[in-house]
N, C-alpha and C positions, 0 to 999 in steps of 0.2 A: 472486469473488462466491457466483457463481452453486452453488459447494457449500455453502455454507455455507444456502444457500435451503434446498437440495434436503436438508441436516440438520439435523436440529429443534437446533442449534447458541440459543443465549439468548442472544448479545452481536450479536446481527449491525445490528441498525440501531446500536449504537454502529460498532463498526468501521466498519460504510460510510459513518459522518460523518469519521468519519478520514480515511479514505481521502478522500472532499470535499474536507476541511480542507485538507488537504497540499495535491490541484489546487486550491484559492482561492487557496492563499500563492504558492501556485508561477506562474499567475497572473494576481495584486496584482501581484508583486516583476517577471516576465515584460513585464509593463502602463507602471512603471514605469523598465524599462530605456531609453531613453533619454532621460528626465530624469537617469538617475541612471548616469553613466559608468564603474562600476563597478561591477557591481552581483549579480555573477559570484560578489564572498565572500560576501553574504548570501542566493544564491540558493544554492551548495556546505551553507554553514551549514543550514538551513531543512529540507534531503532531506537533508542529513549528518544530526544530531541527532533528527528524524520519523523516518529509518530503523529509527537506533538502538534509543529508546526504545520503536516502535512494533515491529519482530524484539522484542524484550526481553519486552516484558509481553503484550499485543493477539498477536502470531500466538504468543508457546509457547503459552501457553492454545487459540488457537486448536486448532493441530495438538496439541495434548493433549486434550483435547477430541475430536476431530474424528479423530481416530485411535485414539480408545477406543469413536468408537461406528459404526465401522466398517474392525475384521480381520477379519473376513472377507470386505473388499467393495470392494478396492482400492485401500487405504490409502495404498500409491507413486502413483499415481494420482491422487489429491484432493492430493495433497504436489506435484506435481507444475503442479496447477493453480491450485493456490494463488501459487506460487512466480511462476506466468509470469504472473496477476496486475499484485503486487510489477515484473515488468521493466516491466509495460506502465509503470507508477506511475512509475517510475525514465527510460527511455525520453523522458515525456511531461514531465520534468522537464531530460533533458538536452534538449532537445527535437529528438529526432530518432523523436519518436511519426508514423504518417504520420497526414497532415492530414485 
């Protein structure tokens, strides 16, 4: 998200809100995990669907926009940082993020 704040990315707030919504959905599923013995399918489906849709739409636009803004300014580093942020979301979803 830091990359989007540094660059004049016009959809920063909407992109940030989508990430927050995913984390909220994951927390809701995990909060209800004790009541639902078989929560893994819901968690897996939520994360999979979100990533597929998010990568195809929001991240594709982000990479295109950020790439065009930073061709002469380390675009590879920016893409790496964006990818790292998505790995962090995935680790939270998988329950492997540091506490």
